[in-house]
C-alpha positions as CSV (number, residue, x, y, z in Angstrom):
1,M,0.0,0.0,0.0
2,E,1.4,3.4,-1.0
3,E,1.8,5.7,2.0
4,K,0.7,9.2,1.4
5,A,3.4,11.9,1.4
6,S,1.6,13.8,4.2
7,N,1.9,10.8,6.5
8,R,5.6,10.2,6.0
9,S,8.3,11.6,8.1
10,I,10.5,14.4,6.7
11,F,13.4,12.1,7.3
12,Y,11.9,9.4,5.0
13,S,11.6,12.0,2.3
14,I,15.2,13.2,2.8
15,E,16.5,9.7,2.7
16,N,14.4,8.8,-0.4
17,A,15.6,12.0,-2.2
18,I,19.2,11.2,-1.5
19,K,18.8,7.5,-2.5
20,E,17.1,8.4,-5.8
21,Y,19.6,11.2,-6.6
22,R,22.6,8.9,-5.9
23,K,21.1,6.2,-8.2
24,M,20.6,8.7,-11.0
25,A,24.0,10.3,-10.5
26,Q,25.8,6.9,-10.4
27,K,24.1,5.7,-13.6
28,R,25.0,8.9,-15.5
29,I,28.7,8.9,-14.2
30,N,29.1,5.2,-15.1
31,A,27.9,6.0,-18.7
32,V,31.0,8.1,-19.1
33,V,33.5,6.3,-16.8
34,K,33.0,2.7,-15.8
35,D,33.9,1.4,-12.4
36,I,34.0,4.7,-10.5
37,T,31.6,5.2,-7.6
38,I,29.8,8.4,-6.8
39,D,31.8,8.8,-3.6
40,Q,35.1,8.4,-5.6
41,A,33.8,11.0,-8.1
42,M,32.9,13.4,-5.3
43,L,36.4,12.9,-3.8
44,L,38.0,13.7,-7.2
45,F,35.8,16.7,-7.7
46,Q,36.8,18.1,-4.2
47,L,40.5,17.4,-4.8
48,S,40.2,19.5,-7.9
49,K,39.0,22.4,-5.8
50,K,41.4,21.9,-2.9
51,P,44.4,20.0,-4.1
52,R,45.7,18.9,-0.6
53,F,43.1,17.1,1.6
54,T,44.1,15.0,4.5
55,K,42.3,11.7,4.9
56,S,40.4,13.1,7.9
57,E,39.3,16.2,6.1
58,M,38.0,14.1,3.2
59,A,36.2,11.7,5.6
60,N,34.4,14.6,7.1
61,F,33.6,16.1,3.8
62,V,32.0,13.0,2.3
63,Y,30.5,11.9,5.6
64,K,32.4,8.6,5.9
65,D,33.9,7.0,8.9
66,H,37.7,6.2,9.1
67,A,37.4,2.6,7.8
68,S,35.2,3.6,4.9
69,I,37.3,6.5,3.7
70,T,40.5,4.3,4.1
71,R,38.9,1.7,1.8
72,I,37.8,4.3,-0.8
73,I,41.2,5.9,-0.8
74,R,42.9,2.5,-1.2
75,L,40.7,1.6,-4.2
76,M,41.3,5.1,-5.7
77,E,45.0,4.7,-5.4
78,K,44.9,1.2,-6.9
79,A,42.9,2.6,-9.8
80,G,45.4,5.4,-10.3
81,Y,43.0,8.3,-9.5
82,I,44.9,9.7,-6.5
83,T,48.2,9.3,-4.6
84,T,49.1,10.0,-1.0
85,V,52.0,12.5,-0.4
86,Q,53.8,12.9,2.9
87,D,54.1,16.5,4.3
88,K,57.7,17.6,3.9
89,E,57.8,19.3,7.3
90,D,55.5,17.1,9.4
91,K,56.0,13.4,8.5
92,R,52.8,12.5,10.5
93,K,50.7,14.3,7.9
94,A,49.8,12.9,4.5
95,Y,47.8,14.5,1.8
96,L,45.6,13.1,-1.0
97,V,46.6,14.4,-4.4
98,I,44.9,13.9,-7.7
99,T,47.0,12.1,-10.3
100,Q,47.2,13.0,-14.0
101,F,45.0,10.0,-14.7
102,G,42.6,11.2,-12.0
103,S,42.5,14.7,-13.6
104,E,41.7,13.1,-17.0
105,V,38.9,11.1,-15.5
106,L,37.6,14.2,-13.7
107,Q,37.5,16.2,-17.0
108,K,35.2,13.5,-18.4
109,I,32.9,13.4,-15.4
110,A,32.9,17.0,-14.1
111,P,30.2,18.1,-16.7
112,I,28.1,15.1,-15.7
113,I,28.4,16.0,-12.0
114,N,27.3,19.5,-12.7
115,E,24.4,18.3,-14.9
116,N,23.4,15.8,-12.1
117,R,23.1,18.7,-9.7
118,S,21.0,20.7,-12.2
119,I,18.7,17.7,-12.8
120,G,18.3,17.2,-9.0
121,L,17.4,20.8,-8.5
122,K,15.2,21.2,-11.6
123,G,12.0,23.2,-10.9
124,L,13.3,24.7,-7.6
125,S,13.8,28.4,-7.3
126,K,17.0,29.9,-5.9
127,E,15.0,30.8,-2.8
128,Q,13.7,27.3,-2.4
129,V,17.2,25.8,-2.6
130,E,18.5,28.4,-0.1
131,Q,15.6,27.7,2.3
132,T,16.1,23.9,2.0
133,Q,19.8,24.3,2.8
134,V,18.8,26.3,5.9
135,V,16.3,23.7,7.0
136,L,18.7,20.8,6.5
137,D,21.6,22.6,8.3
138,L,19.2,23.2,11.2
139,I,18.2,19.6,11.4
140,A,21.9,18.6,11.3
141,N,22.8,21.1,14.0
142,N,19.9,20.0,16.2
143,S,21.0,16.4,15.9
144,Q,24.7,17.1,16.6
145,N,24.0,19.2,19.6
146,I,21.7,16.9,21.5
147,K,22.9,16.0,25.0
148,K,23.2,12.3,25.8
149,P,20.2,10.8,27.7
């Protein structure tokens, strides 16, 4: 039985929107570059904007735990998309750096990533997008700042 939208939790709608967007985005990215995940594509896209991310910074950005981001990074290094470079001054720090091959892949998928975002936001005004961002940020902040029972 189909549940009416008015009876669903907002969290169900958020989760459903994310799930459907990710399916669409993954399908469109894989039409251009096989065997790259949407998370890997997002990581490449971010590395193109900020060339030196630490593993921790990237984990926070893509909302992944330490084990998940380590696995993603390992697979991306194996595929030749990125490399890890030690900080020259502080050997405890390492940065993720996009490779030439990763840059070439990104050139192929960057237009698709931008189109995906446009498809996902189709029919929404700038004000609706801004208000949605405010609402989602408020939900996230409310959830982060709750005291333990």
